[in-house]
C-alpha positions in Angstrom: 45.8 13.7 6.4 47.5 16.3 4.5 49.4 19.0 6.2 47.8 22.4 6.8 49.0 25.2 4.6 50.6 27.2 7.6 52.6 23.8 8.4 53.9 23.3 4.9 55.1 27.1 5.0 56.7 26.5 8.4 58.4 23.4 6.9 59.7 25.0 4.1 61.1 28.1 6.0 62.7 26.0 8.7 64.3 23.9 6.2 65.6 26.2 3.5 65.6 29.6 5.4 63.6 33.0 4.8 65.6 34.1 2.2 66.2 30.9 -0.2 64.7 31.4 -3.5 62.4 28.3 -3.1 61.1 29.6 0.1 60.2 32.9 -1.7 58.8 30.9 -4.5 56.8 28.9 -2.4 55.3 31.7 -0.2 54.1 33.3 -3.2 52.1 30.3 -4.3 51.2 29.9 -0.5 49.3 33.4 -0.8 47.9 32.4 -4.1 44.3 31.5 -3.1 43.6 29.8 -6.6 46.3 27.0 -5.3 44.7 24.2 -3.9 46.0 22.4 -0.7 47.2 19.5 -2.8 49.0 21.8 -5.4 50.5 23.6 -2.6 51.8 20.1 -1.1 53.2 19.1 -4.4 55.0 22.7 -4.5 56.2 22.1 -1.1 57.9 18.6 -1.8 59.5 20.5 -4.9 60.7 23.3 -2.7 62.2 21.0 0.0 64.0 18.8 -2.9 65.4 21.4 -5.3 69.0 21.4 -5.5 70.9 24.3 -7.6 72.7 22.9 -10.5 76.1 24.5 -9.1 75.4 22.4 -6.0 75.1 19.1 -7.7 78.5 19.8 -9.5 80.2 20.2 -6.3 79.1 16.9 -5.1 
């Protein structure tokens, strides 16, 4: 069973923090009623796994 929308938002915020640009991006999608739960889930996965290009270079 897929996560509820609120659970997805909580997961992104708890993982990335309130002021992270991917959190802000995700919350914009969360508020868009045209975005389906399935689309929002895919956006959550993207937000949770996104790495800034500069961060990749430091590893």
